[in-house]
N, C-alpha and C positions, 0 to 999 in steps of 0.2 A: 826844236820848239812847240811851246803847249798851245793848246786851243785856245785860251783866254791870252794870251801872248801875242796871239795872230791878231785875236780880234781887235784887244785893245790899237796896236799898230795898224790896223786898218781903218779904223775909226776915224784915229789921231788925224789921220791925210783928208778925210771928208771933210765937204764944208759943211755949215753949221744946221744947213737945212736936210740938209742928206742926213744928219746926225740926231735932228728931231725925230724923223721918220722911222731909224732905226730904233731910237726909243720905245717909239708908238708901238711899234710892231715886237720889240721884246715884252713891252709891257702885256700885251695880248696873247701873248705864247706861254707866259706866267699864266697869266689866267685862263686858259685852256687847258694847260697842265694840270691847276690844282684841282680845277672840276673833272679834268679824268681821270686824278689821280683818287680825289676821294668818295668816287661814284662809281665803285664796282660793279653794281650791278646794271649798270649802263652798257657793259661790258656783253654783244649778245654771247650766248649761246648755240653752238651747233645744233639743228632739229636735225633728231636721228630719225627715222622709216616709223613712219605712223603718227610720228607729233600732230598732227591736224585732222586724227582721225575725229569725226564726227563733228568736226566744226566747218565743212563745206556741205551743202545742200544743192541738190539740183534736181530740177523739178519734173516730173515723168516724161512731160513732152520733152525734153531737149531735142533731140534726136531727130523731131518731128519738123516737116522747115517750114521754114516760118512766110505770114499769109501776106508781105511785103513783099518776096521774090516768089510769089507765084509765077508771075506771069514771062520768067527768066527761063520756067522748066518747061 
């Protein structure tokens, strides 16, 4: 049995309210698939080692104790 036939036989048994939900969901999936297929630049490429070099800056006093926590030391 093909997937198309199995889907058809299942949907035929459903009440109209469920058929309407399936139709909405199927249209949603088609839209989602169309935008994913047409936009290959949206697929995130894995980052290699050092790809963030120079983009993150930490202050010189990063390791210094915070003023708010001095009473706990």
